[in-house]
C-alpha positions in Angstrom: -6.0 6.2 -20.4 -6.1 4.3 -17.2 -9.3 3.5 -15.2 -8.4 6.1 -12.7 -7.8 8.8 -15.4 -11.1 7.8 -17.1 -12.9 8.0 -13.7 -11.5 11.4 -13.1 -12.3 12.6 -16.6 -15.8 11.5 -16.1 -16.0 13.5 -12.9 -15.1 10.8 -10.5 -12.6 11.1 -7.7 -10.3 8.3 -8.7 -11.0 6.5 -5.4 -13.0 3.3 -5.0 -16.7 3.8 -4.1 -17.7 2.9 -0.6 -19.0 -0.5 -1.7 -15.7 -1.4 -3.3 -13.6 -0.7 -0.2 -12.0 -3.7 1.4 -13.3 -4.8 4.8 -10.5 -4.1 7.2 -12.3 -5.3 10.4 -14.9 -8.0 11.1 -16.9 -5.5 13.2 -18.9 -3.3 10.8 -18.8 -0.3 13.3 -15.1 -0.5 13.6 -14.7 -0.9 9.8 -17.0 2.2 9.3 -15.0 4.2 11.8 -11.7 3.2 10.0 -13.0 4.4 6.6 -14.5 7.5 8.1 -11.0 8.4 9.6 -9.4 7.7 6.1 -12.0 10.0 4.5 -11.2 12.8 7.0 -7.4 12.5 6.4 -7.9 12.5 2.7 -10.3 15.5 2.8 -7.8 17.5 5.0 -4.9 16.9 2.7 -3.9 19.5 0.1 -4.3 18.5 -3.6 -1.3 17.1 -5.4 0.6 19.4 -7.7 1.2 18.3 -11.3 4.9 17.7 -10.4 3.9 15.4 -7.5 1.5 13.5 -9.8 4.3 13.0 -12.4 6.7 11.7 -9.7 4.2 9.2 -8.5 3.2 8.2 -12.0 6.9 7.7 -12.9 7.5 5.6 -9.8 4.7 3.2 -10.8 5.7 3.1 -14.5 9.3 2.2 -13.6 8.1 -0.7 -11.5 6.2 -2.2 -14.5 9.2 -1.7 -16.8 11.5 -3.5 -14.3 9.0 -6.4 -14.1 9.1 -6.7 -17.9 12.8 -6.7 -18.1 
């Protein structure tokens, strides 16, 4: 089980906590506004279906297999 799966199984969202987010801008107000915008976009998006999750998971798994080859 990946760290994301474990976090979701434990009741987490699978997203980094606010303190783990990268700093995008030197200005703290601009950085906070950026992440607030991201939070609004994510909150407004419909949840992924199991089929969509499988497609995304497959895409990332194939990338790892290609690197190993």
